[in-house]
SETORDO-153830 format. One line per 3 residues: number of its first residue (from 1); for each residue x, y, z of C-alpha. Coordinates in Angstrom, 2 decimals. Layout:
// residues N
NUM> X/Y/Z | ...
//
This chain:
// residues 256
1> 102.40/-80.27/3.13 | 103.91/-81.38/-0.42 | 102.01/-84.66/0.12
4> 98.86/-83.13/1.07 | 98.99/-80.64/-1.90 | 99.46/-83.73/-4.05
7> 96.72/-85.64/-2.46 | 94.03/-83.10/-2.79 | 93.77/-83.07/-6.81
10> 94.55/-86.84/-7.11 | 91.46/-87.10/-4.94 | 89.40/-84.90/-7.09
13> 90.24/-87.06/-9.63 | 89.50/-90.30/-7.98 | 86.40/-88.85/-6.76
16> 84.83/-87.98/-10.25 | 86.13/-91.38/-11.30 | 84.03/-92.68/-8.36
19> 80.91/-90.62/-9.28 | 80.76/-91.68/-13.01 | 82.36/-95.50/-12.92
22> 80.76/-96.74/-9.53 | 84.26/-97.29/-8.32 | 85.26/-96.50/-4.81
25> 88.42/-94.79/-5.87 | 90.94/-97.21/-4.32 | 92.21/-97.71/-7.76
28> 93.79/-94.09/-7.95 | 94.53/-93.99/-4.11 | 96.58/-97.14/-4.05
31> 99.27/-96.39/-6.66 | 99.67/-93.08/-5.21 | 100.15/-94.02/-1.72
34> 102.68/-96.38/-2.72 | 104.42/-93.68/-4.78 | 104.43/-91.73/-1.63
37> 106.78/-94.60/0.15 | 103.96/-96.74/1.82 | 104.00/-100.57/1.83
40> 101.51/-102.38/-0.29 | 99.71/-103.50/2.89 | 99.63/-100.18/4.22
43> 98.38/-98.13/0.97 | 95.82/-100.46/0.70 | 94.43/-100.29/3.97
46> 94.70/-96.38/3.70 | 93.30/-96.75/0.13 | 90.17/-98.31/1.94
49> 89.54/-95.75/4.63 | 89.65/-93.29/2.29 | 87.23/-94.81/0.09
52> 84.46/-94.48/2.68 | 83.84/-90.49/2.40 | 84.27/-91.00/-1.55
55> 81.42/-93.44/-2.03 | 79.42/-91.93/0.67 | 79.07/-88.65/-0.78
58> 78.25/-90.57/-4.11 | 75.33/-92.71/-2.34 | 74.06/-89.59/-0.97
61> 73.55/-87.74/-4.20 | 72.06/-90.85/-5.99 | 69.33/-91.21/-2.90
64> 68.53/-87.63/-3.43 | 68.10/-88.33/-7.00 | 65.53/-90.81/-6.70
67> 66.78/-93.22/-9.34 | 68.36/-95.60/-6.58 | 66.11/-98.73/-5.65
70> 66.88/-98.81/-1.78 | 65.79/-102.33/-1.48 | 68.25/-103.41/-4.15
73> 70.78/-101.05/-2.50 | 70.38/-102.82/1.14 | 70.72/-106.37/-0.57
76> 74.03/-105.35/-2.31 | 75.41/-103.55/0.76 | 74.58/-106.60/3.03
79> 76.55/-109.08/1.20 | 79.38/-106.45/0.77 | 79.83/-105.53/4.56
82> 79.86/-109.16/5.45 | 82.61/-110.42/3.06 | 84.10/-107.21/3.70
85> 84.58/-107.61/7.50 | 85.34/-111.59/6.85 | 88.25/-111.06/4.19
88> 89.92/-107.79/5.78 | 92.60/-109.74/7.62 | 93.19/-112.22/4.63
91> 95.43/-109.67/2.85 | 97.90/-109.56/5.62 | 98.81/-112.97/5.33
94> 100.09/-112.40/1.75 | 103.16/-110.96/0.74 | 103.11/-107.50/-0.56
97> 104.20/-108.88/-4.35 | 101.42/-111.38/-4.07 | 98.96/-108.93/-3.15
100> 99.96/-106.74/-6.27 | 99.88/-109.77/-8.45 | 96.09/-110.76/-7.64
103> 95.51/-107.00/-8.42 | 96.96/-107.32/-11.65 | 95.14/-110.85/-12.70
106> 91.86/-109.24/-11.40 | 92.36/-106.28/-13.34 | 93.25/-108.08/-16.69
109> 90.18/-110.33/-16.45 | 87.83/-107.54/-16.01 | 89.50/-105.77/-19.21
112> 88.26/-108.31/-21.39 | 84.88/-108.76/-19.82 | 83.24/-105.46/-19.41
115> 80.61/-104.73/-21.70 | 77.95/-101.76/-21.66 | 74.09/-102.67/-22.39
118> 72.72/-99.17/-23.98 | 69.55/-101.03/-25.20 | 68.76/-101.77/-21.36
121> 69.82/-98.30/-20.23 | 67.39/-96.47/-23.12 | 64.73/-98.80/-21.96
124> 65.18/-97.95/-18.51 | 65.16/-94.40/-19.07 | 64.64/-92.29/-15.92
127> 62.05/-94.64/-14.70 | 62.23/-97.91/-12.43 | 65.30/-99.95/-13.32
130> 64.80/-103.53/-14.28 | 64.15/-105.70/-11.35 | 66.99/-108.00/-9.73
133> 67.00/-111.25/-7.75 | 67.90/-110.53/-3.95 | 70.08/-113.84/-4.19
136> 72.13/-112.29/-7.50 | 72.41/-109.05/-5.62 | 73.86/-110.52/-2.54
139> 76.13/-112.54/-4.34 | 77.54/-109.46/-6.41 | 77.72/-107.70/-3.06
142> 79.72/-110.40/-1.46 | 82.48/-110.56/-4.18 | 82.93/-106.54/-3.63
145> 83.57/-107.45/0.16 | 86.03/-109.76/-0.97 | 87.82/-107.41/-3.20
148> 87.87/-104.56/-0.56 | 88.81/-106.84/2.39 | 91.60/-108.63/0.50
151> 92.79/-106.39/-2.20 | 92.16/-103.00/-0.62 | 90.17/-101.98/-3.75
154> 86.40/-101.19/-3.43 | 85.09/-103.68/-5.81 | 83.27/-101.26/-8.33
157> 85.34/-102.74/-11.21 | 84.17/-106.06/-10.39 | 80.38/-105.48/-9.51
160> 79.15/-102.90/-12.53 | 80.29/-105.65/-15.30 | 78.41/-108.24/-13.17
163> 75.37/-106.42/-12.62 | 75.02/-105.70/-16.08 | 75.78/-109.51/-17.41
166> 74.66/-111.49/-14.84 | 71.39/-109.42/-13.49 | 70.73/-107.49/-16.55
169> 70.67/-104.05/-14.96 | 71.33/-100.58/-16.88 | 74.55/-99.50/-16.53
172> 73.76/-96.33/-14.77 | 71.99/-98.34/-12.08 | 74.89/-100.61/-11.71
175> 76.99/-97.81/-11.20 | 74.61/-96.46/-8.38 | 74.07/-99.94/-6.65
178> 78.11/-100.39/-7.08 | 78.45/-97.17/-5.11 | 76.34/-98.16/-2.29
181> 77.84/-101.66/-2.03 | 81.51/-100.30/-2.26 | 80.50/-98.01/0.72
184> 79.30/-100.74/2.76 | 82.53/-103.07/1.94 | 84.72/-100.17/2.75
187> 83.03/-99.51/6.11 | 83.58/-103.30/7.10 | 86.92/-103.45/6.08
190> 88.08/-99.95/7.48 | 86.61/-101.10/10.68 | 88.86/-104.10/10.87
193> 92.11/-102.28/9.44 | 91.75/-99.58/12.15 | 91.28/-102.37/14.92
196> 94.88/-103.92/13.98 | 96.44/-100.75/13.40 | 96.65/-100.76/9.39
199> 96.11/-97.71/7.51 | 96.86/-94.06/7.91 | 93.77/-91.87/8.82
202> 95.58/-88.63/8.35 | 96.32/-89.10/4.69 | 93.13/-91.09/4.02
205> 91.01/-87.90/5.38 | 92.60/-85.66/3.01 | 92.19/-88.04/0.09
208> 88.40/-88.84/1.16 | 87.28/-85.38/1.86 | 88.69/-84.22/-1.63
211> 87.41/-87.43/-3.37 | 83.86/-86.66/-2.15 | 83.91/-83.24/-3.62
214> 84.41/-84.89/-7.20 | 82.07/-87.83/-6.44 | 79.12/-85.62/-5.60
217> 79.76/-83.62/-8.86 | 79.87/-86.56/-11.08 | 77.15/-88.63/-9.55
220> 74.77/-85.56/-10.33 | 75.80/-85.86/-13.98 | 75.66/-89.56/-14.10
223> 72.70/-90.30/-16.22 | 73.67/-88.03/-18.99 | 76.89/-90.18/-19.43
226> 76.49/-92.41/-22.43 | 76.70/-96.05/-21.46 | 79.41/-96.75/-24.14
229> 81.50/-94.14/-22.38 | 81.14/-95.69/-19.10 | 82.40/-99.19/-19.91
232> 85.16/-97.76/-22.14 | 86.05/-95.74/-19.00 | 86.39/-98.99/-16.68
235> 87.92/-100.62/-19.57 | 90.63/-98.31/-19.58 | 91.23/-98.18/-16.04
238> 91.52/-101.98/-15.66 | 94.11/-102.15/-18.35 | 96.04/-99.31/-16.80
241> 96.12/-100.73/-13.68 | 96.73/-104.30/-14.61 | 99.95/-103.00/-16.11
244> 101.05/-101.05/-13.21 | 100.20/-103.62/-10.23 | 101.96/-106.36/-12.57
247> 104.93/-103.83/-12.71 | 104.95/-103.31/-8.91 | 104.66/-107.00/-8.34
250> 107.49/-107.94/-10.48 | 109.76/-105.20/-8.74 | 108.69/-106.90/-5.42
253> 109.40/-110.17/-6.34 | 112.92/-109.41/-7.87 | 113.93/-107.10/-4.73
256> 112.72/-110.08/-2.35
//
């Protein structure tokens, strides 16, 4: 009961971050599940299950807003789901501290690469987003699938910077596309995790439903968020999580 009461507010916070930053929420889910006593593999799998309802709520809100390009979303999602399935079992071959160390290194790298492109956002306004190549979208989606399947995170922290820097997408549109791709990747990886008995559906459902409420609220307000604030939020998340994952990896390594 106490654990459920803890998960609901944490889920709401994760959902708000998902709606504003294009992440799946796993960056918040995983540390909480580790604190509640789950092992790294089980925590990462449960986190992925919770990402599905979280990003589904954000995706539906973006589609209803009319600001999400369906063709681009399909291209991103295709790469994400294929690689999410392919890499969902690879993480199981690594010991816990290795998984956490890979997370820490990924977060640290992203912390120094995240940039906003406010000029592109202002130019795009509320109209059609700048076009992106199908090949580029497939590549970015594939990277998201790898991150989701192998590390148990949605990949949003990877996709948003890549969409902005590589494909010249406005940061608001990058958040929307990221949300869709994270949903697809999480669905593919979750199916694999459930098939091999990894992940706890009960805690995932509590986290996911509460996060879905927060994601829907934030997604409706995304367009009013300044691009620089989005970039700053992503950078802060990566720094905090790099430190936390690195600390946990060191602890597990010393214990082993």
